[in-house]
N, C-alpha and C positions, 0 to 999 in steps of 0.2 A: 342152476336146474333146470331146463330145455321141458318147457313142456310141449306134446306134440297131438293135432285131434284130427278124425277123420272128417276128410272131405267128400263130400255124398257126391254121389252123379251125377246131379241134379246144378251142384256149385262151381264142376271141376272146368264145363266151358268157359265159364265167364274167368274161371283165373287164368286158362291159356288166351284169353282175350288180352288181359290185361299185362301180361306177359307183350304181348302184340305191340299196344298201345306206351307201352316200356323203353322200346326197342330194345329187348333182350331176343336171343335164340338161346333154345331148350334141348340140351339132348340127354334121353333119357339111359339107361342101361353100359353104359361105357366098360367095353369089356378091357380092366388093365392086367396085364400077364406077369406075375413074378415071379423068378430067378425059378421056384423048383412048382413050378408047371402049374399053381393055382392061383385065380381069378377074382380080381377085385372089382367091385361096383363100383362107378363113378358116375355123376349126376350131372352133368357140364349147363352152365350159362357164360354165354359169352354177348358181346356187346351185337350188334343185329351188324350183317352190313361189313364189319372194320377187317382192318387191317390185322396180320399176326399180332395178337399181341402176349405181355408178359401174364403169365398167369400164376395165378393163388390157389394153392388149394388145401384142406382140411384132411386130413384120417382123425376118424371118429367112434368110439364107442356109441356113440350114443345116437345110432340112424341119421343119417344123413340129411334129411326129411326138417329134421329142428333145426338146420342149417338154417334154410331156408332165403329168410329173410338179406341175413348176413350176405347170401351169393348173391340173391337178386342188387340188392346194394351195389356191390363191390364190381356186377356188371354193368349196371348204368354208368361206372364212373370207370371205364376204360381199362376194364382188367376180366381175362376170360378165368370164370372161375370155378374148381371142382370139387365137388364134398363126393370124398373119398369112405365107405364104410370098412374101419378095420374088417380082417380075418377073420369067417366065422359070425359078423354081425351083419345085419339089414339082412342084403339081398349079394354077399361076397363071400367066396365061397371057402371052404378053410375050417378051423377050431381055434377059435378066443383061448386065447391063453392069456391071461392082462399081462401089461409090460416088455412083454418077452418077442417079439416083432416087428414090434413099430419100425426099430431101427433101416433092417434090412428090407421092407416093404416102402419103408420110407424112400430109402434109394430110388429102388425102382420105380416108385411112382415118378418122380422129379424127373428121371432121365428120359421115361418114357412119356411122358408131358412133356417136357423140351422135343422131342422128335416131332411133336405134332403141326401142320401143317398148321394149323392155327397158334401155334405158338411161334414168339418171337427167339425164344433161345432161354427166355431168366424166367427162373420159378421161386417161389415162395412157399410161404406157409400162414398159413392164418388160427389160431385157437389160444385156447386157455386150459388151464387144469390139465386134464389128459393130454390133449389138445397141444399143450405147450412142451408138455413131458416127449410128446411125436415129436414135436420138431427139433429141441435136444439129442433125441436120440438120431435121428434123418443126419443134423447136423452131425454126427462122431460117426457117419461113415462119409462125410464130406464128398457129395456125390459132386461133381465138378459144373452145373446147372443150376446147383440151389445159389442164388445170387445174397438172401438175405431175409431172413428168422426173423419175428416178432411174440412172442412168447410172453404170455399173461399167466400172473398162477399159478406158473410152470410147477406139475408133481418133479422132484427127486424121488422117486423108488430105495428104499430102505433111511431114509432124510427124515417126511414130512409125511411118506406112507410106505406103507397100509398102518404102519408108526410113529409115532414121535418121542426121539430119548427112550427108544427101544421097548414104550411104552403103547399098548394095542388100543384101540378103539373098537366100541361094541358096531359105531356106524359102519364098517369094512364090510360086513354078510349086507349091510341096506343098499352099500354101492353093488355089492358083488350079484342079489339081485336083478339090482336093475340094468345090466349088463350079462344078464344068463342070456342059454337062447341067443337066438339070431331077433329078437323084438325086441321091441323100447322098452316097455315093464314102467313106462314114467308113470302110472299112476298107483301102482304101486312100490315105485317110488316114493312118493310123493304121501304115500296114506301115513302120518307123521304117525296120530290115534295106535296104528297098526304094532311100529315099529317101537316105540311106548311101550305097551304091554309086554313085547316080545322081548323086551330090557329088561324089563322092571322081571318080567318072568325070570329070566337066568339071575337076576341080581337078588329076588327075593328066598329063591331059596336055593342061594349059593350055589350052584352050581357053574362046572366049571366053564372054563371062557373057552373052550375046548369046543364044548358041546353047542357052543352057539347057530351053528347053523343045521344044528337037529331041533334047536327049540325053533326056530323061523320055519322050518320045511323045508332046504333046500341046502339039499347035502353038496358041498359042496373042496373037492380037492385041491383049485387054487387056493381056500382059508384053511384048509390041513398045512399045505404046504407050507402058507407064513408061517405061523407059529407059529415050526418043525424048526422055522428060522430067526429067531427072536434078536438077535445084533445083526448090526454090520458089518455081518460078516463077504465068503465068498461067491453065495445067491446073487445079493443084494449087489454087489463089485460088477460084475456081468452086466447089472441095469445100470450101473451109472453111467457118467459120461467121465472117462479116463483122465490123469489130470493132466500130462504127457501130452495129451489131444488137445489142451487149448493152444497149447501152444501152436497148437497148426493154423487156428482157425483165422482167416482172411477176410472174415465179410461182416459188415456193419448188424446189430442186433441192438433190438427195441424190445426191453425188458419191462412189463409191466405189473406191478402189485399195489396190493391196498393194506392196508394198518392191522385190520381183521382181517386180511384173506388167509383163510384156512392155512395155505399151501405159499404163505409171505418165504418161509423158513426156506421151502425147495428153490423159488425162485432165485429171492439171496444167498444160496448155495452155487448157482449158477455163476450167476453177477460176479461175488468175494472169488471164486475161483478162475476163475476168468479174470477180472483183475492181478489176480497174485501170479499172470501166466508170462512169459515171451513173448507172448502174442503181439502181432505188426499191426491188429483189429483193435487195441482193447481204446484207440483214443474214438472210435467210431460206435463202439457200447453204447448208448444208451439209457438211463434208467430212470422209471416215474412212477413212485409209491403216493396212493392217494387215500384220500378216507373214507377206505370200501372195502368190504367184505368181499368175500369168495367172487362171488357173480358180479360184484362190481367192477371189476375189472376190465370187465367189458363190456358192462350196462349199470354204470354210476346213477348209483339213489345218492341222494343227498339226506336220505329221512329212513334209518335200518338202528336194529338194536334197541330201540330208546332214544338214541340220537339224533340230531338233526344238523348237517351241512350247512356251508353257505351255499350261494348258486355257483361259484368259482369252482366249485369242485363235480361239478355236472361236464366233464370233458364229455366233446362228439367224439368220442372212439369210433364210430368208422368215417365221421370225417379225417382224423387225424394217422389214422392206418390209411387213409388214402392217400394224402398226401409225402407219409413216408416212402410208400410204393413210388408215389409221379417223383421223389428227389434221389433213389436207389436201383430204380429201376428202371428208367427212364432222365430224363435234362431238366427237370423242376428244384428248385429249392430248399433247402433243408426246412423241415418248420416249421414255422415263428415259434411254435409255442417250448422246441428246446433251444433254449438261449442257452441253456451250460448242460453235462453229460448229466446230470443228478437232478431232476426236477421236484422235490416232495412237499407235501401240501402242509403246513402246519396251521393244523385244528385250532379252535378256539381264537385266532384271528381271523381265520378262514380266507388264507390268501397264499399264492403258491411260491415257492422260496427256491433257489439252484444254487451247484454247489458245481467245482469241475470234480472232484471226488466225497464218497462216504466221508473217509479218516478227516476232510479240511470244514464239515458243517461244525463238529462240536469245539468252542475255544478257550470251555473251565469247562471241568467237575465239583461237583456235589458229594460230598461226604455224610451222611445221615447216619448216626451209630445206635442201632438198638438198645432201649433200658425200662427200665419199668422200677416200677415203686413198688412192689411186691404187689400187688393186685392179680397177678397171674396173667392177665394180658389176655381173659383166653374169649373175649369177643368185645364187638365193636366199643359197648358201655364201658367196659373195665380195660380197656386197653394200655399197654406200654408206649414208649413215645422214639420218635425216630430225629435224635439230636445230632448238632451241629461238632458237640466236645464226645472224644470219648468216656466212656465210665471207668471211673477206676474199681469203684469195687462196687456189685451190683449179683444180690441173688437171684442167678436164673430163672427162669418161666419153664413153662409143663404143657404136655398135653397128652391126654390119650386118643389113642384111636383102637377100635373093637374094628373088625373088619365084620363081626358078628349085626352091628349097631346097621338095620335099613331104616329108620326116622331120615336119614338126608335125604333117601329114593322118592321119599312124598314130595318133597320139592320139586321137581322135576316131572314137568307135564307136559304136554303136549303145547298147552293156551300160552307157557312164558315166550311174550314174542320179545319183551325190552332186556333181550338175557345181558347184554352194556350195563345199563342204568341197574339192577333190579338189584337189592338192598339184600332181600332177605338171607342167600349165602355170609355174606358177612355179618353180619345182625344176629345168627343162633346157627353154632359150629357143634353144638352140640356136646363144647367139650373139644374137639378135634380140630385145635389149630390155635394158630396165636394172630392178633391184632398190635398194629404199632400206629401211632400218627404222628404227623410230624407238628410243627409249628405250622400255625396261617404260616402263608405268605406273604411278603411286605409289602413286592410290588410283583406286579404281572411277570413270567419267568417261559423260558424257552427252554422246554426239554424235548432234543432230538436225536434220534439213535438208541442204541442197546443198553438200558437198564443192567448193571449184574450185582446179586448180593452171595457177599461172603457172610456165612450161619457155622458158628461153632457148637453142633449138635450131637450130643449123646442118645444111643437109642438100646434098651434092653431088648431087643429083637434081631435078627439077622441082615433081616431087607424090609424094609417097606418104603411107600413109592411117598413125594413131596410135590405138591402144586404151592406156586407163589402165583398173587394175584396185588398188581399197585393199580391203585384208584385217584382219581382225582376227587375230594369231598367243597361240594361247591359252599360257599355261605351260607347257604339255603338248607343244609343236610343229604341236600342227594348229590351221588355219585356217579362218575366214567368210571368206568376199567379201561384204564391203562396196555397195557400188556399182563403176558403170562408167562411163566416160565414150567416144565413141568421133570422131575430126575427118580430115576429108582436108584436107592441107596446104592447098591448091590454094582451101578455103570457107574459112579460117579468117577473115578480115575481111568475109565474109557468105557468107552459104546464098542466097541469091539471084544472087549474079555470081560467077568464079572471078578468082583472081587466081596464077597459077603461082610459084611458090618462087625466087627468085635464089639465083644457086647461090655457096655458098662464104660468106652470109651469114649472121649472129647476130639471128636473127628468135626476136622475144620471143611467144611463142605462148600463149594463154588457155583452159585445157579449165574450160569452163562446161556442162556438159550434162550432166553427173551424175546417179542417179539420187535421191532424196530417200529417204532411209532415218534408222529413229531405230535406237539399238544403244547400252547400256550398259558402254564397255568393262570389263572384268574389273580388277583387282588384277591388277597383277604383266604383263600383255597390252604389248604391243608392236603397231605396225601396220605393213603390209607396201604399199609403192606400188611396182608393175612398171607400166614403158613401154615398148610394144612396138610395130611394127607386124603389125598382124593379116597372118597367116596358115595360110589354113582353110577346110576345104570349107563350112561355112553364109555367108561373106562372099564379097562378089563380090571378086577381087582387081583390089590395084592395081599392075600393071606399074612404075610409077615414071616411065612415056618423060612423062605430058606428056598425052596423048592422049586419044581418047573410053576413058574407063577400060571401059565395058560390049564397046567391042571390042579391050581390049588380050588380042595372046596371047605365047605364047612369044619369037616373034622379034623384039616391043614390051621383051621384059623387061630394068629396066636395075640395076643392084642401086644400095641405098642404103648410104649409111656416114651415119651421124646421127650428129650431135655436142653433148651438152649440155655446158651453160654453168654452172656454180656457183659463184659469186665476189662481193667485192662491185662490181662493175657487173653483173652475170649473178643478182640474186637470185634465184633455181630458188624456187621454196617451195608446199607445202599448203597450203590454205585449213581451217581444220574450227568448224563451228557449233559452240561448245560450249555446255549448260543447265548452271548453274554455281547452287547452293542461292544462295536468295534470304539 
């Protein structure tokens, strides 16, 4: 989230003087023509009195001035930098339609900038999140003068935004308000108490999710369009990077994401699809995965969400980008940090490690089988176990999810800052969930990669949602969230089509949408697995009827009784990717 502030008239001369002192030239109001006649607004920062240089640009819906410090830095380090407002935002003409126009507009911007007398003919882009999506969409059009991209925390439309695993988030209306009209709206976007109040209003009153724009006070055709396309259908396909287009990529790419990046799934989807392609540039696609949240992929912070990381996590991102461009756009050496094609941060050990590819990182796996002693496993104090051997005979566990129960929402407030270490959500599930603990680890153990859970479940409703969380529990009892997954039962077989759940049948569910993480689990730590049905102000609520989820309300509510089996015929297990000493 970027914050902007007004500059008073008395302050502005000192700002301009600062530009002069730093050898940066500035041009306001650059008009960049698009193929349909719309002009987008650009703000230019250039090294003073320089020969033509490569040009970097950011295409943003968040208003150009919010990236001033980045543009200033790169102009001081040998590059012309252009901040461009997306069409319909800031000072650009046209209408803003989220996600739709960025590819074509990006192509036109690249080729127009390349033709300017102050450009050397080479163009790149910078940015994360939406501006990472912009880069991939521009590359999809293959403009001849685009020589490299450096997408961070990239949104992948229909994969991790505006929903994940086809489950929508209340945040979407917050974001749509941030980008409504032509102004920045950063203050309203950042008013956490307001958004919690509105999300709680929908939650407490059991209003249909499709009414959230009315509740917020910002009627949105974009929001209504999104909820009419709840699966990965043709609407989202046109906003994706076509699989066959990955084969055509010929430029170097630097992808950046984080363990706790909300758009990690998007960034990694682009990366993995490229790695599976026949592209001649696969060996020039580098990946950095740090211990960061979404914002940290551009501005690392060694403390967030209640966790602290080592000094090594504090990469100088602007410096790294400059060295990348020196290498790919000029004649400089490859950045020293990129020792191999994959760089990942091992939390707990607080060090960077390297690999040639993701598949080569893990060299072993550990299967932990779910079990219980008949104590129901409904909370952290009466939990089941995660065992190295599969139980032969074991009674199943069960929980009840009542979508009309609003007690869980009382835990969700704007003042919860330590969301990665807060224990309340596992300590009291209000009967809605199951908890399993492993034995203490006998030695420090690296887990790096993607966890998978196989669970044999029986439902008495045609649909419900699941949330699976995995924690490290330290010797002192404190916890660290490692990774999570979501799954809507009707999409257990495919995210493109639904199959309602047959009632009272035992079905094998695979949870394979966990985020990538890397952590050295400390000696004597345990793992905690929590399985529940999300009942949150922040998620689109599933009322379990099997109908259109966004239209469901209290009158559609059905209480779900979920039974989890773990025996010889139904070996529910958690599969962990390990890295062991050679």
